[in-house]
N, C-alpha and C positions, 0 to 999 in steps of 0.2 A: 191214765200215765201219759200217753201222748199230749193229752192239753200241756199238761205239767211242764214237760219237757219244753212243749214250745213257746208257753209262758216265760221260761226260764229262760228261755234261748235271746226273748224278746229284753226282757231286765237287764241282760247283759249287753246288749247292745244297746240297747239306752244309756247305760251306765260306764259303757266306753266314749262314745259320743261324746256323754254331759262333760266325763273326764276330757277329753281331748280341746271341746270347746272352753272350758272354763279354764285350764293351767295347762295350756300347751305343751310350754319346757317341763314340767314334769313329765308327761306323756311322753316325750321326745327322748328323755334318760328312762325311763322304764324300758322304750322299747329296742334302746341302747344297752342296757342292762341283759334285755333277755336274747339279743344276736350275741352280747359276749358269752354268754351261759351257751349258748347251742353250740357256740365256736370252739369252746373250750370243751364240750363233752365229745365236739367231733376229733379234734383233736387227743383226747383223749386215747379214743376208740381206734384212731388212727395206729397210734402210739402202740397201743395193745394188740393190733393185730401183728403191728410190725416186731415183735417181739416174740408172740406166739409163732410166727412163719422162723424165727429164726433157731 
């Protein structure tokens, strides 16, 4: 089971590196979308906590 996780992790790293090298503009777009999602989620949690306190 541990070996399978290691192989999967290595494959994921290789895929990410391949994607970055072959199409850096698309990779940058995906990272931007990811950060927007995290930011929106954090803003939603903040709003929820503010409403919960009031």
